[in-house]
Every structure is written in C-alpha cells, then in structure tokens.
PLY file of the C-alpha trace (Angstrom):
ply
format ascii 1.0
element vertex 268
property float x
property float y
property float z
element edge 266
property int vertex1
property int vertex2
end_header
100.29 94.56 79.71
98.48 95.10 76.52
95.61 97.51 76.90
92.88 97.66 73.63
91.14 100.85 74.36
93.29 102.91 76.44
97.29 102.90 75.74
99.26 102.52 78.40
103.01 102.67 77.98
104.83 100.14 80.30
107.64 101.23 82.45
109.79 98.81 83.63
111.29 99.62 87.44
114.20 97.90 88.19
113.19 96.02 91.44
114.46 92.69 91.30
114.03 89.89 93.95
116.21 87.04 93.28
115.67 83.28 93.00
116.01 82.55 96.95
112.40 83.17 97.44
111.08 80.52 94.80
113.53 78.30 96.43
110.87 77.93 99.46
107.82 76.55 97.31
108.28 77.10 93.38
111.95 76.48 92.62
111.26 76.70 89.03
110.13 80.36 88.71
112.31 82.92 87.95
113.22 86.36 89.88
110.39 89.26 90.34
110.85 92.67 88.84
107.88 95.00 89.88
106.65 96.92 87.22
104.66 100.15 87.70
102.60 101.38 85.37
104.04 105.34 83.79
102.76 108.36 85.22
100.39 109.73 82.65
97.72 107.24 81.62
94.64 108.23 79.60
91.08 108.33 79.31
92.53 95.48 107.97
90.70 96.62 109.21
92.90 99.74 110.24
92.20 102.98 111.95
90.05 105.41 109.71
91.06 109.18 109.37
87.84 110.64 110.84
88.99 113.89 109.25
86.31 115.60 106.89
87.23 118.00 104.45
85.04 120.22 101.17
84.25 117.79 98.68
84.87 118.69 94.99
82.14 120.07 93.12
83.10 118.49 89.76
82.17 114.81 89.48
82.62 112.50 86.51
81.08 108.97 85.24
83.26 105.61 85.17
82.80 103.00 82.65
82.58 99.47 83.17
85.24 96.64 83.05
84.42 95.05 79.74
80.44 95.67 79.23
79.45 98.86 80.96
76.75 98.70 83.42
74.49 101.35 84.72
75.00 101.64 88.67
73.01 104.44 90.61
75.05 107.75 91.03
75.65 106.71 94.95
77.41 102.89 93.87
79.25 104.88 90.87
80.62 107.25 93.13
81.88 104.61 95.81
82.99 101.81 93.40
85.02 100.89 90.66
82.22 98.52 89.08
82.82 95.71 86.38
80.42 93.75 84.17
81.80 91.24 82.46
85.61 91.21 80.81
87.05 91.99 77.45
90.47 92.60 78.19
92.75 95.37 80.17
93.05 98.86 79.39
89.46 99.58 79.75
88.45 103.19 80.76
87.57 101.79 84.45
91.52 100.32 85.05
92.92 103.57 83.41
90.73 105.49 85.98
92.20 103.46 88.86
95.77 103.81 87.82
95.39 107.25 86.90
94.36 107.96 90.33
97.32 105.99 91.70
99.71 108.29 89.95
97.91 111.40 91.08
98.00 110.19 94.73
101.55 108.53 94.64
102.80 112.09 93.88
101.01 113.64 96.61
101.51 111.44 99.74
104.27 108.99 98.35
104.65 105.63 99.70
103.03 105.95 102.87
99.58 105.84 101.23
100.44 102.62 99.31
99.40 99.08 100.24
100.55 96.22 98.48
97.68 93.42 97.77
97.64 90.00 97.01
95.48 87.58 95.96
94.79 83.95 97.25
92.33 81.14 95.88
92.12 78.18 98.41
90.70 76.12 95.82
93.77 76.18 93.63
96.75 76.63 96.54
95.40 77.67 100.20
99.20 78.04 100.55
99.99 80.25 97.60
99.48 84.16 97.80
99.57 86.06 94.52
100.97 89.61 94.32
98.81 91.47 92.00
99.71 95.14 92.45
98.99 98.26 94.85
96.60 100.54 95.74
96.79 103.89 97.11
94.63 106.13 98.94
94.09 110.11 99.70
95.78 110.79 103.25
95.52 113.98 105.27
98.05 116.36 104.57
99.25 117.88 108.05
101.34 120.63 105.79
98.40 121.44 103.88
97.72 125.35 104.68
93.60 125.79 104.48
94.09 129.37 103.48
95.69 128.25 100.10
93.80 128.62 97.13
92.18 125.74 95.62
93.86 125.95 92.11
95.01 122.28 92.26
91.81 120.06 92.55
94.84 116.98 92.99
95.18 117.86 96.27
91.27 118.11 97.65
89.18 114.94 98.59
86.53 114.28 96.09
84.32 112.87 99.04
84.13 114.06 102.79
86.14 111.27 104.64
90.08 110.01 103.98
89.63 106.34 103.17
90.76 103.70 104.94
93.23 100.88 103.55
90.19 98.86 104.03
87.93 100.88 101.93
90.60 101.54 99.08
90.56 97.75 98.66
86.70 96.97 98.91
85.50 99.94 96.63
88.05 98.17 93.81
87.30 94.72 94.84
86.02 93.66 91.79
88.10 95.27 89.20
91.24 94.03 91.30
90.17 90.39 91.23
88.33 90.54 87.63
92.16 91.83 86.72
94.01 89.17 88.48
91.92 86.21 87.37
91.36 87.37 84.05
94.33 89.33 82.86
97.07 88.30 85.31
97.15 84.44 86.43
94.14 82.89 84.82
96.20 79.38 85.32
95.88 79.77 89.12
92.75 82.21 89.72
89.70 81.79 87.06
87.42 79.03 86.20
87.11 76.87 89.29
89.72 78.43 91.20
87.94 82.08 91.27
85.46 80.40 93.96
86.32 82.08 97.18
88.95 84.38 96.01
90.70 86.46 98.69
92.47 89.57 99.41
95.33 90.11 101.26
97.33 93.00 101.97
101.34 94.15 102.93
102.45 97.36 103.96
103.34 99.61 100.52
106.42 98.27 98.52
107.68 95.64 100.97
107.88 92.92 98.36
111.44 92.54 99.56
110.50 92.00 102.88
107.47 89.77 102.30
109.40 87.62 100.02
112.36 87.32 103.22
109.38 86.20 105.37
109.85 89.79 107.48
106.53 90.70 106.90
102.97 88.61 107.72
99.81 89.46 105.16
96.50 90.81 106.63
93.37 89.47 105.30
90.85 92.04 103.90
87.26 91.02 104.96
84.05 92.81 104.44
82.09 94.20 101.45
81.17 97.38 99.53
78.06 97.92 102.11
81.24 98.51 104.70
82.13 101.56 102.62
81.16 104.46 105.06
79.10 107.42 103.96
80.99 110.25 102.19
83.30 107.79 100.95
84.51 108.48 97.27
86.55 105.83 94.84
88.28 108.86 93.24
90.44 109.28 96.57
91.68 105.72 95.93
93.62 104.29 93.03
95.15 100.82 91.59
98.31 99.97 89.90
98.09 96.35 88.76
101.00 94.20 88.60
102.47 93.31 85.17
103.65 90.22 83.74
106.47 90.10 80.81
107.92 87.50 78.93
108.17 84.23 80.78
106.03 85.74 83.66
103.05 85.21 81.54
103.00 81.46 81.94
105.27 80.69 84.69
103.92 83.38 86.78
105.41 86.46 88.47
105.89 87.01 92.43
103.85 84.93 94.81
104.82 83.90 98.52
104.09 81.42 100.68
101.66 81.98 104.05
99.55 79.82 106.71
96.07 80.51 107.03
96.60 83.47 109.11
98.97 85.18 106.65
101.96 84.36 108.55
105.38 82.87 107.02
106.05 79.10 107.37
109.29 79.43 107.42
112.35 81.75 109.36
113.32 85.24 107.84
116.00 85.22 105.71
118.26 87.93 103.96
119.53 87.89 100.75
0 1
1 2
2 3
3 4
4 5
5 6
6 7
7 8
8 9
9 10
10 11
11 12
12 13
13 14
14 15
15 16
16 17
17 18
18 19
19 20
20 21
21 22
22 23
23 24
24 25
25 26
26 27
27 28
28 29
29 30
30 31
31 32
32 33
33 34
34 35
35 36
36 37
37 38
38 39
39 40
40 41
41 42
43 44
44 45
45 46
46 47
47 48
48 49
49 50
50 51
51 52
52 53
53 54
54 55
55 56
56 57
57 58
58 59
59 60
60 61
61 62
62 63
63 64
64 65
65 66
66 67
67 68
68 69
69 70
70 71
71 72
72 73
73 74
74 75
75 76
76 77
77 78
78 79
79 80
80 81
81 82
82 83
83 84
84 85
85 86
86 87
87 88
88 89
89 90
90 91
91 92
92 93
93 94
94 95
95 96
96 97
97 98
98 99
99 100
100 101
101 102
102 103
103 104
104 105
105 106
106 107
107 108
108 109
109 110
110 111
111 112
112 113
113 114
114 115
115 116
116 117
117 118
118 119
119 120
120 121
121 122
122 123
123 124
124 125
125 126
126 127
127 128
128 129
129 130
130 131
131 132
132 133
133 134
134 135
135 136
136 137
137 138
138 139
139 140
140 141
141 142
142 143
143 144
144 145
145 146
146 147
147 148
148 149
149 150
150 151
151 152
152 153
153 154
154 155
155 156
156 157
157 158
158 159
159 160
160 161
161 162
162 163
163 164
164 165
165 166
166 167
167 168
168 169
169 170
170 171
171 172
172 173
173 174
174 175
175 176
176 177
177 178
178 179
179 180
180 181
181 182
182 183
183 184
184 185
185 186
186 187
187 188
188 189
189 190
190 191
191 192
192 193
193 194
194 195
195 196
196 197
197 198
198 199
199 200
200 201
201 202
202 203
203 204
204 205
205 206
206 207
207 208
208 209
209 210
210 211
211 212
212 213
213 214
214 215
215 216
216 217
217 218
218 219
219 220
220 221
221 222
222 223
223 224
224 225
225 226
226 227
227 228
228 229
229 230
230 231
231 232
232 233
233 234
234 235
235 236
236 237
237 238
238 239
239 240
240 241
241 242
242 243
243 244
244 245
245 246
246 247
247 248
248 249
249 250
250 251
251 252
252 253
253 254
254 255
255 256
256 257
257 258
258 259
259 260
260 261
261 262
262 263
263 264
264 265
265 266
266 267
C-alpha cells in the first residue's frame, strides 16, 4: 500500500487461504494472504468494560485524511476525522496504525476485531475484509503500584473502549480507505451509498472463509461514543492488496442479511 506522506514498510505475513472459499461465490479470485503493517510506523454492541483509569496528561492533535479539518478538541479526541481523500499514508492513517501496533503488543489478539464492509447497492451478499481494529483492554495483571514510566500501558481516556466504539470512532477513516484505496471498484462512487461495517472475532479469517463464523453488524454513530472515550485507546490496521489483488480483489465472503453463512461449514 503506497503511502505518500508517511513511509510505511509493508511486511507480508504468511496467512494463506486457499481458493476453496472463492468457489462458493467468486471462483476466479486468487487466494488471500493477510498482510499486516510493520510494527513501527511514523509520523455489537458488546458489553462495555465500565472500568475507569487515570487519563494521560499529555495530548496531541491529529491530522485529517486528505484535507485537514478543524474539529473541536472534544471531537478530535474522540474520532479520527477525515475530510476529503488524497491517498494512503496520511497522518491519520499512520496514527491509527501506530496505535494498533502499540496495543497489540500490550494485549495480543484478544483485543483485535476483524472488520468487513458491505455495499448493498453493489452486491448485498458480499462482505469485503478491510482490516482490523484494536482496543485498549483492562490488564488484570497490572500492578497499580508500578511506576507510570511507560505511557503505552495507560489509558488516554477514562473508560475502556467497547468493540463498537473502536469502530464507530474510526468509521469514516475505515470507509474512506476501503472505498478509495482498497476496493473502489465495488465500494466507491454509486456503490458508496449505505456502506455497512460488520465484524468478526480477531484473526478469524480462516473460520469466516470456512463458514464457521457469522458476522455482526455495527450500528450507531459517533454520538454514541461515551463520555471519557478517547480515540487514542483504539487503532486500525488496514488490509493491503498487492499484485493481482489490486484488480481482482482480495478476501471477501458471502453472507445473508443477518451476516450468517449461506452454505454449510467446511474444512480446508
């Protein structure tokens, strides 16, 4: 994934999924290899954890995705705002990716949620994998008496994010990236109306492909973000297409209107 303002080195992670899933609906599409971004990048409603923590004192402002916008301090703290689109590699995407790397080091896969996008106006049965979000989780092993030397372990806000908040707070960034950079053929232009975000458990691509996992629709808006939530406590790792995937597309699955598989589960 080329980035014009923030160099991001793409590291290919071997997560191969065979052609079998494409035979269900897209037999001509090659197998998918999930690629995560590198660890250093410059610069459904689920039950919420009603735990509170001491917020960080230091703050920083984010940049827009394309044309910079000027949100209020509160909005800037709670969402990753985008205004226009000029390509990948912008500060807001890099900030989301950096946060993903930071939080996955702290919490591992338990904090990850896979994200899919559906365009009902393009193909209501096709759900495109567009990346992963992550959220800060309570660390039951944290010693409250430890010196707070490592700010990476601390919440920026005062509450731990829910899965829904980790997506709603980054909704515009995810959708802009998906429709403009990842799969404009199926998600942009006339197909961008009514785009939907759906989730699956973290790192469950293989199970989703094998029809063993249903998808869950995310509903709501940024107005549903709770007081005390901070977008710095969540991150986004975008899916990346390489080679033929840029033309033919990458991982997508078939589901019904409720997100359930339309065919029986199978093994590869």
